[in-house]
C-alpha positions as a Markdown table, in Angstrom:
| # | Residue | x | y | z |
|---|---|---|---|---|
| 1 | Unk | -28.7 | 17.9 | -106.9 |
| 2 | Unk | -27.2 | 21.4 | -105.2 |
| 3 | Unk | -24.6 | 20.9 | -103.2 |
| 4 | Unk | -24.7 | 23.1 | -99.8 |
| 5 | Unk | -21.7 | 24.7 | -98.5 |
| 6 | Unk | -21.0 | 25.6 | -95.0 |
| 7 | Unk | -19.1 | 28.7 | -94.1 |
| 8 | Unk | -18.6 | 29.8 | -90.6 |
| 9 | Unk | -16.8 | 32.5 | -89.0 |
| 10 | Unk | -15.8 | 32.9 | -86.1 |
| 11 | Unk | -15.0 | 35.8 | -83.7 |
| 12 | Unk | -14.4 | 36.4 | -80.2 |
| 13 | Unk | -16.1 | 39.5 | -79.0 |
| 14 | Unk | -16.3 | 41.3 | -75.4 |
| 15 | Unk | -19.2 | 42.9 | -73.6 |
| 16 | Unk | -22.5 | 41.2 | -75.3 |
| 17 | Unk | -25.0 | 41.8 | -73.6 |
| 18 | Unk | -26.9 | 38.6 | -71.7 |
| 19 | Unk | -30.3 | 38.0 | -72.8 |
| 20 | Unk | -33.0 | 35.2 | -71.5 |
| 21 | Unk | -32.8 | 31.9 | -73.7 |
| 22 | Unk | -35.8 | 29.3 | -73.3 |
| 23 | Unk | -35.0 | 26.0 | -71.2 |
| 24 | Unk | -35.2 | 22.5 | -72.5 |
| 25 | Unk | -38.2 | 20.9 | -71.4 |
| 26 | Unk | -37.8 | 17.9 | -69.0 |
| 27 | Unk | -41.4 | 16.4 | -69.2 |
| 28 | Unk | -42.0 | 13.3 | -71.8 |
| 29 | Unk | -43.4 | 14.1 | -75.4 |
| 30 | Unk | -44.6 | 11.8 | -78.1 |
| 31 | Unk | -42.8 | 12.4 | -81.3 |
| 32 | Unk | -45.5 | 12.6 | -83.9 |
| 33 | Unk | -43.6 | 14.6 | -86.7 |
| 34 | Unk | -40.9 | 13.1 | -89.0 |
| 35 | Unk | -38.9 | 14.3 | -91.9 |
| 36 | Unk | -38.9 | 10.8 | -94.2 |
| 37 | Unk | -37.2 | 12.1 | -97.5 |
| 38 | Unk | -37.3 | 9.1 | -99.5 |
| 39 | Unk | -38.2 | 6.6 | -96.6 |
| 40 | Unk | -41.2 | 3.7 | -97.2 |
| 41 | Unk | -43.8 | 3.6 | -94.4 |
| 42 | Unk | -46.9 | 2.2 | -93.5 |
| 43 | Unk | -48.5 | 3.8 | -90.4 |
| 44 | Unk | -51.4 | 3.3 | -88.1 |
| 45 | Unk | -52.5 | 5.3 | -84.9 |
| 46 | Unk | -50.3 | 3.1 | -82.7 |
| 47 | Unk | -47.3 | 2.2 | -84.9 |
| 48 | Unk | -45.1 | 2.8 | -87.7 |
| 49 | Unk | -43.4 | 0.0 | -90.1 |
| 50 | Unk | -40.2 | 1.7 | -91.6 |
| 51 | Unk | -39.5 | -0.5 | -95.0 |
| 52 | Unk | -36.8 | 1.2 | -96.4 |
| 53 | Unk | -35.0 | 4.4 | -95.7 |
| 54 | Unk | -34.7 | 6.6 | -92.7 |
| 55 | Unk | -36.8 | 8.7 | -90.8 |
| 56 | Unk | -35.6 | 11.7 | -88.5 |
| 57 | Unk | -37.0 | 14.3 | -86.1 |
| 58 | Unk | -37.5 | 17.6 | -87.7 |
| 59 | Unk | -35.6 | 19.4 | -84.3 |
| 60 | Unk | -32.4 | 18.2 | -82.9 |
| 61 | Unk | -31.6 | 17.0 | -79.5 |
| 62 | Unk | -28.6 | 17.0 | -77.0 |
| 63 | Unk | -29.2 | 15.6 | -73.8 |
| 64 | Unk | -32.1 | 13.5 | -74.0 |
| 65 | Unk | -34.3 | 10.5 | -72.5 |
| 66 | Unk | -35.4 | 8.5 | -75.7 |
| 67 | Unk | -38.6 | 5.6 | -75.1 |
| 68 | Unk | -39.7 | 3.0 | -77.6 |
| 69 | Unk | -40.6 | -0.1 | -78.9 |
| 70 | Unk | -40.0 | -2.0 | -81.8 |
| 71 | Unk | -39.8 | -5.6 | -83.6 |
| 72 | Unk | -38.6 | -7.0 | -86.8 |
| 73 | Unk | -40.7 | -7.5 | -89.2 |
| 74 | Unk | -38.6 | -10.9 | -90.4 |
| 75 | Unk | -36.9 | -13.2 | -87.8 |
| 76 | Unk | -33.7 | -11.9 | -89.7 |
| 77 | Unk | -34.6 | -8.2 | -90.1 |
| 78 | Unk | -34.6 | -4.9 | -87.9 |
| 79 | Unk | -33.2 | -1.1 | -88.3 |
| 80 | Unk | -30.6 | 0.9 | -86.7 |
| 81 | Unk | -31.6 | 4.0 | -84.2 |
| 82 | Unk | -29.5 | 6.7 | -85.1 |
| 83 | Unk | -28.7 | 9.3 | -82.5 |
| 84 | Unk | -27.0 | 12.8 | -82.5 |
| 85 | Unk | -27.1 | 12.7 | -86.4 |
| 86 | Unk | -25.1 | 15.8 | -88.1 |
| 87 | Unk | -24.6 | 16.4 | -91.7 |
| 88 | Unk | -21.8 | 18.0 | -93.0 |
| 89 | Unk | -21.6 | 20.2 | -95.8 |
| 90 | Unk | -21.0 | 18.0 | -98.5 |
| 91 | Unk | -23.7 | 15.7 | -96.7 |
| 92 | Unk | -21.8 | 13.1 | -95.2 |
| 93 | Unk | -23.7 | 12.0 | -92.2 |
| 94 | Unk | -22.2 | 11.7 | -88.8 |
| 95 | Unk | -24.2 | 9.6 | -85.9 |
| 96 | Unk | -24.2 | 7.0 | -83.1 |
| 97 | Unk | -25.9 | 3.5 | -83.8 |
| 98 | Unk | -27.5 | 0.9 | -82.0 |
| 99 | Unk | -28.9 | -2.1 | -84.0 |
| 100 | Unk | -32.7 | -2.4 | -83.3 |
| 101 | Unk | -33.0 | -6.4 | -84.6 |
| 102 | Unk | -33.1 | -10.0 | -83.1 |
| 103 | Unk | -29.9 | -11.1 | -82.7 |
| 104 | Unk | -27.5 | -11.1 | -79.4 |
| 105 | Unk | -26.2 | -8.0 | -80.7 |
| 106 | Unk | -28.9 | -5.4 | -80.6 |
| 107 | Unk | -28.7 | -2.6 | -78.6 |
| 108 | Unk | -24.9 | -2.6 | -79.1 |
| 109 | Unk | -23.6 | 1.0 | -79.5 |
| 110 | Unk | -21.3 | 1.8 | -82.7 |
| 111 | Unk | -20.2 | 5.4 | -84.1 |
| 112 | Unk | -20.8 | 6.3 | -87.8 |
| 113 | Unk | -17.5 | 8.7 | -88.6 |
| 114 | Unk | -17.7 | 9.7 | -84.9 |
| 115 | Unk | -15.7 | 8.9 | -81.5 |
| 116 | Unk | -17.6 | 6.3 | -79.0 |
| 117 | Unk | -15.7 | 4.6 | -76.4 |
| 118 | Unk | -17.4 | 1.1 | -75.2 |
| 119 | Unk | -17.4 | 0.8 | -72.0 |
| 120 | Unk | -19.7 | -1.9 | -71.5 |
| 121 | Unk | -22.0 | -4.7 | -73.7 |
| 122 | Unk | -24.1 | -7.0 | -72.4 |
| 123 | Unk | -25.6 | -9.9 | -75.5 |
| 124 | Unk | -29.2 | -10.3 | -75.1 |
| 125 | Unk | -30.9 | -13.8 | -76.0 |
| 126 | Unk | -31.7 | -14.3 | -79.6 |
| 127 | Unk | -35.5 | -13.1 | -80.5 |
| 128 | Unk | -37.2 | -15.8 | -82.2 |
| 129 | Unk | -41.1 | -14.5 | -82.2 |
| 130 | Unk | -41.3 | -11.5 | -84.5 |
| 131 | Unk | -44.4 | -10.4 | -82.9 |
| 132 | Unk | -42.5 | -10.2 | -79.5 |
| 133 | Unk | -41.9 | -5.9 | -78.6 |
| 134 | Unk | -39.0 | -4.9 | -77.1 |
| 135 | Unk | -39.2 | -1.7 | -75.0 |
| 136 | Unk | -36.3 | 0.3 | -75.3 |
| 137 | Unk | -34.5 | 3.6 | -73.6 |
| 138 | Unk | -31.8 | 5.6 | -74.8 |
| 139 | Unk | -30.0 | 8.2 | -72.3 |
| 140 | Unk | -27.7 | 10.8 | -73.8 |
| 141 | Unk | -26.1 | 12.9 | -71.2 |
| 142 | Unk | -22.8 | 15.0 | -71.8 |
| 143 | Unk | -20.3 | 12.3 | -73.8 |
| 144 | Unk | -22.1 | 9.5 | -72.2 |
| 145 | Unk | -24.6 | 7.2 | -73.8 |
| 146 | Unk | -26.6 | 4.1 | -72.6 |
| 147 | Unk | -29.2 | 1.5 | -74.2 |
| 148 | Unk | -31.5 | -0.5 | -71.8 |
| 149 | Unk | -33.7 | -3.3 | -73.4 |
| 150 | Unk | -36.4 | -4.5 | -71.6 |
| 151 | Unk | -35.0 | -2.8 | -68.6 |
| 152 | Unk | -31.9 | -4.0 | -68.6 |
| 153 | Unk | -28.8 | -1.9 | -69.5 |
| 154 | Unk | -27.1 | -3.5 | -72.1 |
| 155 | Unk | -24.4 | -0.9 | -73.8 |
| 156 | Unk | -23.0 | 1.7 | -72.0 |
| 157 | Unk | -20.2 | 4.1 | -74.0 |
| 158 | Unk | -18.7 | 7.1 | -72.9 |
| 159 | Unk | -16.5 | 10.5 | -74.9 |
| 160 | Unk | -18.8 | 10.8 | -77.3 |
| 161 | Unk | -17.7 | 13.2 | -79.9 |
| 162 | Unk | -20.9 | 14.5 | -81.2 |
| 163 | Unk | -23.1 | 15.7 | -78.5 |
| 164 | Unk | -26.0 | 16.9 | -80.0 |
| 165 | Unk | -28.5 | 16.0 | -83.0 |
| 166 | Unk | -30.9 | 14.6 | -85.0 |
| 167 | Unk | -32.9 | 10.6 | -84.2 |
| 168 | Unk | -33.3 | 8.8 | -86.8 |
| 169 | Unk | -34.9 | 5.1 | -87.1 |
| 170 | Unk | -32.9 | 3.4 | -90.4 |
| 171 | Unk | -34.6 | 0.2 | -92.1 |
| 172 | Unk | -32.9 | -2.8 | -92.2 |
| 173 | Unk | -33.6 | -6.2 | -94.3 |
| 174 | Unk | -37.3 | -6.8 | -93.6 |
| 175 | Unk | -37.7 | -3.6 | -91.9 |
| 176 | Unk | -38.7 | -2.5 | -88.4 |
| 177 | Unk | -42.1 | -1.9 | -86.6 |
| 178 | Unk | -42.0 | 1.3 | -83.8 |
| 179 | Unk | -44.5 | 2.4 | -81.5 |
| 180 | Unk | -44.8 | 4.8 | -78.5 |
| 181 | Unk | -41.9 | 7.0 | -79.2 |
| 182 | Unk | -41.3 | 9.3 | -76.9 |
| 183 | Unk | -38.6 | 11.8 | -75.4 |
| 184 | Unk | -37.7 | 13.8 | -72.2 |
| 185 | Unk | -34.8 | 16.7 | -73.8 |
| 186 | Unk | -33.5 | 17.2 | -70.4 |
| 187 | Unk | -32.1 | 20.9 | -69.7 |
| 188 | Unk | -28.6 | 21.7 | -70.0 |
| 189 | Unk | -28.1 | 25.4 | -70.0 |
| 190 | Unk | -27.2 | 27.3 | -66.7 |
| 191 | Unk | -29.0 | 30.6 | -66.4 |
| 192 | Unk | -26.4 | 32.2 | -65.3 |
| 193 | Unk | -22.4 | 31.3 | -65.6 |
| 194 | Unk | -19.2 | 32.8 | -64.1 |
| 195 | Unk | -20.4 | 34.6 | -61.0 |
| 196 | Unk | -17.7 | 36.4 | -59.4 |
| 197 | Unk | -15.5 | 35.7 | -62.5 |
| 198 | Unk | -13.3 | 38.7 | -64.2 |
| 199 | Unk | -14.2 | 39.0 | -67.9 |
| 200 | Unk | -12.2 | 39.1 | -70.8 |
| 201 | Unk | -11.5 | 42.7 | -71.2 |
| 202 | Unk | -11.3 | 44.0 | -67.7 |
| 203 | Unk | -7.9 | 46.0 | -67.4 |
| 204 | Unk | -6.1 | 43.8 | -65.2 |
| 205 | Unk | -6.5 | 40.7 | -67.6 |
| 206 | Unk | -4.3 | 39.5 | -70.3 |
| 207 | Unk | -6.7 | 38.2 | -72.7 |
| 208 | Unk | -6.4 | 34.6 | -73.4 |
| 209 | Unk | -5.5 | 33.2 | -76.8 |
| 210 | Unk | -7.5 | 30.2 | -79.1 |
| 211 | Unk | -4.9 | 27.6 | -79.6 |
| 212 | Unk | -7.9 | 25.4 | -80.9 |
| 213 | Unk | -10.6 | 26.2 | -83.4 |
| 214 | Unk | -13.8 | 24.4 | -84.5 |
| 215 | Unk | -16.5 | 25.1 | -86.8 |
| 216 | Unk | -20.2 | 24.3 | -85.8 |
| 217 | Unk | -21.9 | 21.8 | -88.3 |
| 218 | Unk | -25.6 | 22.4 | -89.6 |
| 219 | Unk | -28.5 | 20.3 | -88.9 |
| 220 | Unk | -30.4 | 18.9 | -91.5 |
| 221 | Unk | -33.7 | 21.1 | -90.1 |
| 222 | Unk | -31.4 | 24.3 | -90.2 |
| 223 | Unk | -30.5 | 23.5 | -93.8 |
| 224 | Unk | -34.0 | 23.0 | -94.6 |
| 225 | Unk | -34.9 | 26.3 | -93.3 |
| 226 | Unk | -31.9 | 28.1 | -95.0 |
| 227 | Unk | -31.1 | 29.5 | -91.3 |
| 228 | Unk | -28.4 | 31.9 | -91.3 |
| 229 | Unk | -26.9 | 34.5 | -88.8 |
| 230 | Unk | -24.8 | 35.0 | -85.8 |
| 231 | Unk | -25.1 | 33.1 | -82.8 |
| 232 | Unk | -23.7 | 34.9 | -79.6 |
| 233 | Unk | -22.6 | 32.5 | -76.4 |
| 234 | Unk | -21.0 | 33.2 | -73.0 |
| 235 | Unk | -18.8 | 31.3 | -71.6 |
| 236 | Unk | -16.1 | 30.2 | -69.5 |
| 237 | Unk | -12.5 | 30.0 | -70.2 |
| 238 | Unk | -11.0 | 27.6 | -67.4 |
| 239 | Unk | -7.7 | 28.8 | -65.9 |
| 240 | Unk | -6.0 | 25.8 | -67.9 |
| 241 | Unk | -7.0 | 26.8 | -70.9 |
| 242 | Unk | -10.4 | 24.6 | -71.5 |
| 243 | Unk | -14.1 | 25.7 | -71.9 |
| 244 | Unk | -16.3 | 25.4 | -68.8 |
| 245 | Unk | -20.2 | 26.3 | -68.8 |
| 246 | Unk | -21.7 | 27.7 | -71.8 |
| 247 | Unk | -24.8 | 29.7 | -72.1 |
| 248 | Unk | -26.6 | 30.7 | -75.4 |
| 249 | Unk | -27.2 | 34.7 | -76.2 |
| 250 | Unk | -28.9 | 34.7 | -79.2 |
| 251 | Unk | -29.2 | 32.1 | -82.1 |
| 252 | Unk | -31.0 | 32.5 | -85.6 |
| 253 | Unk | -32.8 | 29.2 | -85.4 |
| 254 | Unk | -33.0 | 26.4 | -82.5 |
| 255 | Unk | -30.7 | 23.9 | -83.9 |
| 256 | Unk | -28.3 | 25.9 | -84.1 |
| 257 | Unk | -28.0 | 26.9 | -80.6 |
| 258 | Unk | -27.2 | 22.9 | -80.0 |
| 259 | Unk | -24.5 | 23.3 | -82.7 |
| 260 | Unk | -23.1 | 26.7 | -81.2 |
| 261 | Unk | -22.5 | 25.2 | -77.6 |
| 262 | Unk | -21.3 | 22.0 | -79.1 |
| 263 | Unk | -18.9 | 23.6 | -81.2 |
| 264 | Unk | -17.2 | 26.0 | -78.4 |
| 265 | Unk | -16.7 | 22.7 | -75.9 |
| 266 | Unk | -14.0 | 22.1 | -78.6 |
| 267 | Unk | -12.1 | 25.1 | -78.7 |
| 268 | Unk | -8.7 | 25.3 | -75.8 |
| 269 | Unk | -7.0 | 28.6 | -75.0 |
| 270 | Unk | -4.0 | 29.5 | -73.7 |
| 271 | Unk | -5.4 | 31.1 | -70.2 |
| 272 | Unk | -6.1 | 34.5 | -69.6 |
| 273 | Unk | -3.7 | 36.0 | -66.9 |
| 274 | Unk | -3.6 | 38.1 | -63.9 |
| 275 | Unk | -0.2 | 39.4 | -63.0 |
| 276 | Unk | 0.7 | 36.6 | -64.5 |
| 277 | Unk | -1.3 | 33.9 | -63.3 |
| 278 | Unk | -3.5 | 31.9 | -65.0 |
| 279 | Unk | -7.0 | 32.5 | -64.3 |
| 280 | Unk | -10.4 | 31.8 | -65.5 |
| 281 | Unk | -12.8 | 34.3 | -67.3 |
| 282 | Unk | -16.1 | 35.3 | -69.1 |
| 283 | Unk | -16.0 | 35.2 | -72.6 |
| 284 | Unk | -18.2 | 36.0 | -75.1 |
| 285 | Unk | -18.1 | 34.3 | -79.0 |
| 286 | Unk | -19.7 | 35.3 | -82.4 |
| 287 | Unk | -20.3 | 31.8 | -84.5 |
| 288 | Unk | -21.6 | 33.4 | -88.3 |
| 289 | Unk | -23.6 | 30.8 | -89.9 |
| 290 | Unk | -23.6 | 31.0 | -93.8 |
| 291 | Unk | -25.4 | 28.7 | -96.5 |
| 292 | Unk | -24.1 | 28.9 | -99.7 |
| 293 | Unk | -25.0 | 26.7 | -102.4 |
């Protein structure tokens, strides 16, 4: 098997012209297409049985509302919901997980190689009847995740380290049956940022300097598409050196827009100054994506 290695070159650029970019929709759409790899599935017009392996959405999402129904195929069976999943260059999966089974622990959020802080978890009554469908709703908004089962919020968590990724379902012992998978991608990208703020490069501004850098991650879809090129972003560096609003100017693949925004938000700076006083400024950045076998 070939090994994919991610190389990301990062350059802070000045004066890249802004261009309109698409906004995420806020209406529910049915998820009909899945990347299955070697997963074992059985499907009808209404349901999908996941007997073994993992299925993934072909695209990645940042903030969203996901709704579906599930039921374990056996009393001790079930599966796992994977949220904001990404793959490193060595093909290690990073994601958030929630159990989809009949136990009292169903719906509990956990991180798989991702930082997550559990705020609340309420155990559910065990499911004895495997013909019973459980209605699930998951909300992902910025660094906060929540899971509702049959209309009741059972789990909430914040400080999520991963801010985007694909959505997947993983079969457990006995498998899980799914139906009605629908998602609404929430729009998070502002139309304009930093209105009235000075820009890096203005003659009276001492430019900021990075104190913490980060590298973007590829999604599975971007890897399959062999996407490469330069993503250009505009963002605000706040007076405390943190990153504020971020806007995508150009990107070589839709998934890499989410990856680029998440990456830029991890950067920290020694702030720009005017007459020795820290000020918020607008800057642009270029992230170069290259896949090497």
